[in-house]
C-alpha atoms as a printed R data frame, in Angstrom:
   type eleno elety resid chain resno       x       y      z
1  ATOM     1    CA   MET     A     1  -1.682 -36.818 31.608
2  ATOM     2    CA   TYR     A     2  -3.150 -39.737 29.728
3  ATOM     3    CA   ALA     A     3  -3.829 -39.241 26.039
4  ATOM     4    CA   CYS     A     4  -5.466 -42.684 25.768
5  ATOM     5    CA   VAL     A     5  -7.126 -43.943 28.928
6  ATOM     6    CA   CYS     A     6  -7.994 -47.384 27.507
7  ATOM     7    CA   PHE     A     7  -4.325 -48.311 27.082
8  ATOM     8    CA   ARG     A     8  -2.862 -45.924 29.694
9  ATOM     9    CA   ILE     A     9  -0.777 -44.095 27.083
10 ATOM    10    CA   THR     A    10   0.507 -40.719 28.217
11 ATOM    11    CA   GLU     A    11   0.846 -37.555 26.167
12 ATOM    12    CA   GLU     A    12   4.612 -37.902 26.625
13 ATOM    13    CA   GLU     A    13   4.475 -41.322 24.957
14 ATOM    14    CA   ILE     A    14   2.415 -39.839 22.122
15 ATOM    15    CA   HIS     A    15   4.986 -37.057 21.690
16 ATOM    16    CA   GLU     A    16   7.719 -39.718 21.508
17 ATOM    17    CA   GLU     A    17   5.828 -41.585 18.775
18 ATOM    18    CA   ILE     A    18   5.278 -38.356 16.829
19 ATOM    19    CA   SER     A    19   8.978 -37.530 17.152
20 ATOM    20    CA   ALA     A    20   9.761 -41.043 15.915
21 ATOM    21    CA   GLY     A    21   7.708 -40.450 12.769
22 ATOM    22    CA   ALA     A    22   3.995 -41.023 13.440
23 ATOM    23    CA   ARG     A    23   2.041 -38.507 11.341
24 ATOM    24    CA   THR     A    24  -1.571 -39.696 11.621
25 ATOM    25    CA   GLU     A    25  -3.918 -41.047 14.240
26 ATOM    26    CA   GLN     A    26  -3.792 -44.401 12.425
27 ATOM    27    CA   GLU     A    27   0.011 -44.484 12.636
28 ATOM    28    CA   LEU     A    28  -0.163 -43.749 16.361
29 ATOM    29    CA   GLY     A    29  -2.638 -46.614 16.736
30 ATOM    30    CA   ASP     A    30  -0.363 -48.950 14.797
31 ATOM    31    CA   ARG     A    31   2.672 -47.959 16.879
32 ATOM    32    CA   CYS     A    32   1.256 -47.911 20.404
33 ATOM    33    CA   GLY     A    33  -2.441 -48.782 20.299
34 ATOM    34    CA   ALA     A    34  -3.703 -45.290 21.160
35 ATOM    35    CA   GLY     A    35  -7.143 -44.611 19.718
36 ATOM    36    CA   THR     A    36  -7.848 -48.210 18.775
37 ATOM    37    CA   SER     A    37 -10.318 -49.133 21.518
38 ATOM    38    CA   CYS     A    38 -13.199 -46.777 22.332
39 ATOM    39    CA   GLY     A    39 -11.989 -43.972 20.033
40 ATOM    40    CA   THR     A    40 -12.676 -41.165 22.483
41 ATOM    41    CA   CYS     A    41  -9.056 -39.960 22.326
42 ATOM    42    CA   VAL     A    42  -8.715 -39.848 18.526
43 ATOM    43    CA   GLU     A    43  -9.546 -36.138 18.359
44 ATOM    44    CA   ARG     A    44  -6.939 -35.379 21.054
45 ATOM    45    CA   LEU     A    45  -4.358 -37.464 19.175
46 ATOM    46    CA   GLY     A    46  -5.045 -35.390 16.079
47 ATOM    47    CA   CYS     A    47  -4.548 -32.212 18.081
48 ATOM    48    CA   LEU     A    48  -1.190 -33.450 19.388
49 ATOM    49    CA   ILE     A    49  -0.090 -34.311 15.834
50 ATOM    50    CA   GLU     A    50  -1.207 -30.910 14.557
51 ATOM    51    CA   GLU     A    51   0.546 -29.149 17.436
52 ATOM    52    CA   ALA     A    52   3.823 -30.903 16.563
53 ATOM    53    CA   ARG     A    53   3.343 -30.124 12.858
54 ATOM    54    CA   ARG     A    54   2.783 -26.428 13.565
55 ATOM    55    CA   ASN     A    55   5.684 -26.281 15.997
56 ATOM    56    CA   PRO     A    56   8.528 -28.335 14.490
57 ATOM    57    CA   ARG     A    57  10.928 -26.848 17.023
58 ATOM    58    CA   LEU     A    58   8.944 -28.546 19.787
59 ATOM    59    CA   GLU     A    59   9.086 -31.838 17.884
60 ATOM    60    CA   ARG     A    60  12.873 -31.558 17.395
61 ATOM    61    CA   THR     A    61  13.310 -30.673 21.080
62 ATOM    62    CA   LEU     A    62  11.291 -33.671 22.181
63 ATOM    63    CA   ALA     A    63  13.190 -35.951 19.793
64 ATOM    64    CA   ALA     A    64  16.546 -34.710 21.095
65 ATOM    65    CA   CYS     A    65  15.674 -35.243 24.740
66 ATOM    66    CA   PRO     A    66  16.297 -38.412 26.663
67 ATOM    67    CA   ALA     A    67  13.152 -39.996 28.099
68 ATOM    68    CA   VAL     A    68  13.430 -37.849 31.219
69 ATOM    69    CA   CYS     A    69  14.626 -34.287 30.736
70 ATOM    70    CA   ASP     A    70  13.713 -30.709 31.379
71 ATOM    71    CA   ALA     A    71  12.506 -29.788 27.888
72 ATOM    72    CA   ALA     A    72  11.289 -26.444 29.217
73 ATOM    73    CA   ALA     A    73  14.908 -25.420 29.806
74 ATOM    74    CA   LEU     A    74  15.629 -25.981 26.109
75 ATOM    75    CA   VAL     A    75  12.781 -23.857 24.769
76 ATOM    76    CA   ASP     A    76  14.858 -20.657 24.655
77 ATOM    77    CA   THR     A    77  17.950 -22.409 23.328
78 ATOM    78    CA   PRO     A    78  18.317 -22.306 19.524
79 ATOM    79    CA   LEU     A    79  18.347 -25.784 18.001
80 ATOM    80    CA   ALA     A    80  20.727 -26.784 15.244
81 ATOM    81    CA   ALA     A    81  18.951 -27.216 11.936
């Protein structure tokens, strides 16, 4: 699903940027352009950031995965700290 329609940026790409260190909507915009055109997606970007902040295990899982993987299979597997 697209997180930013203006620049055709998917939620997966947003998750990758968050895993790479983006912590604010502005940082996402600087990294990939999301939220820098019409601004409609900025609230959704904030929700994705907050979701990753509240669920650091999800963020670590996404960061550990190659670009294409079955992250769902890793959800029940304990991650090394």
